[in-house]
C-alpha positions in Angstrom: -112.6 49.1 -28.9 -113.9 52.1 -30.4 -117.6 50.6 -30.4 -117.3 49.8 -26.5 -115.8 53.4 -26.0 -118.7 55.1 -27.9 -121.6 53.2 -26.4 -120.0 54.0 -22.9 -119.5 57.6 -23.9 -123.3 57.9 -24.9 -124.2 56.7 -21.4 -124.7 53.1 -21.6 -123.3 50.7 -18.7 -120.6 48.5 -19.5 -123.1 45.6 -18.7 -125.7 47.1 -21.6 -122.7 47.9 -23.9 -121.5 44.1 -23.8 -125.0 42.9 -24.3 -125.6 45.2 -27.3 -121.9 44.0 -28.7 -122.7 40.4 -27.9 -119.5 40.2 -25.7 -118.6 40.2 -21.9 -118.5 43.2 -19.5 -114.8 42.2 -18.8 -114.0 42.7 -22.3 -115.9 45.9 -22.7 -114.2 47.1 -19.4 -111.0 46.5 -20.9 -111.9 47.9 -24.4 -113.0 51.2 -22.6 -109.9 51.3 -20.3 -107.8 51.1 -23.4 -109.7 53.5 -25.6 -109.7 56.0 -22.7 -105.8 55.6 -22.2 -105.3 55.9 -26.0 -107.2 59.2 -25.9 -105.5 60.9 -23.2 -102.2 60.0 -24.7 -103.2 61.6 -27.9 -104.8 64.8 -26.1 -101.4 65.1 -24.3 -99.3 64.5 -27.6 -101.5 67.2 -29.4 -101.3 69.5 -26.5 -97.4 69.3 -26.6 -97.3 69.5 -30.4 -99.4 72.8 -30.7 -97.1 74.2 -27.7 -100.2 74.6 -25.5 -101.3 74.1 -22.0 -103.9 71.4 -21.2 -106.7 73.0 -19.4 -109.4 70.2 -19.2 -109.4 66.5 -20.7 -112.4 64.2 -20.5 -111.4 60.9 -22.1 -114.6 59.7 -21.2 -116.3 61.9 -23.5 -113.4 62.3 -25.9 -112.7 66.1 -25.5 -109.9 68.3 -24.3 -109.4 72.2 -24.1 -106.1 73.8 -24.4 -104.8 77.2 -24.5 -102.2 78.2 -27.0 -99.2 79.5 -25.4 -98.1 81.9 -28.3 -101.3 83.4 -29.5 -103.3 82.8 -25.7 -106.5 81.5 -27.6 -108.3 78.3 -26.6 -108.4 75.3 -28.6 -110.8 72.6 -28.5 -110.3 69.0 -29.7 -112.9 66.3 -29.7 -112.6 62.7 -31.1 -114.7 61.7 -34.0 -115.3 58.2 -34.1 -113.8 56.3 -37.0 -111.9 59.7 -38.1 -109.7 60.6 -35.2 -109.1 63.9 -33.4 -110.6 67.2 -34.6 -109.5 70.7 -33.5 -111.3 74.3 -33.4 -109.2 77.1 -32.8 -111.3 79.5 -30.5 -111.2 82.6 -32.7 -113.7 84.1 -35.0 -114.9 83.0 -37.5 -115.0 79.5 -36.1 -115.7 77.9 -39.6 -114.2 80.0 -42.0 -114.5 79.2 -45.9 -116.2 75.7 -47.2 -113.4 73.6 -45.9 -114.0 75.3 -42.2 -117.8 74.6 -42.5 -117.3 70.9 -43.5 -114.7 70.5 -40.9 -117.1 72.2 -38.3 -120.1 70.0 -39.7 -117.9 66.9 -38.9 -117.2 67.9 -35.4 -121.0 68.9 -34.8 -122.0 65.7 -35.9 -119.4 63.8 -33.8 -120.6 65.9 -30.7 -124.1 65.0 -31.4 -123.3 61.3 -31.6 -121.7 61.3 -28.4 -124.6 63.0 -26.8 -122.9 66.4 -25.9 -125.1 68.8 -27.8 -128.6 68.4 -29.7 -129.3 69.7 -33.1 -127.7 72.6 -35.2 -129.6 75.7 -33.5 -129.3 78.6 -36.2 -126.6 77.1 -38.2 -123.1 75.2 -37.9 -121.3 78.2 -36.1 -124.2 78.5 -33.0 -123.4 74.7 -33.0 -120.0 74.8 -32.5 -120.5 77.8 -29.9 -122.9 75.2 -28.1 -120.2 72.9 -27.9 -117.6 75.1 -26.8 -119.7 75.9 -24.0 -120.4 72.2 -23.1 -116.6 71.8 -23.5 -115.8 74.8 -21.0 -118.2 73.7 -18.2 
């Protein structure tokens, strides 16, 4: 299911994804529909868990933008294939410390794999800022 979603998220048609996966277009269609429904449910659950408002959700590309009710800051969620949802809070520094940089690198690599952004630019935080601009547009 994830492979079918990933291929269509990168821009392949369902027919092309089916050929690449060696399955039928109908099987790819069902898998993609199920994956998008699961992503949408996860984003809604995350929004509720964080006591936030859902501003934008795109299950086709695997991303969501929320606004924290308590802190009034943006929260950016992206699906990392094989790993699950990852979140970046919209406050500086975006990637604090070694663990923060590792987390941001994982998010940026997923965004590149999904075709949302290109390259790293000047550094990891610049790449995250570029991803945030894409998510906000």
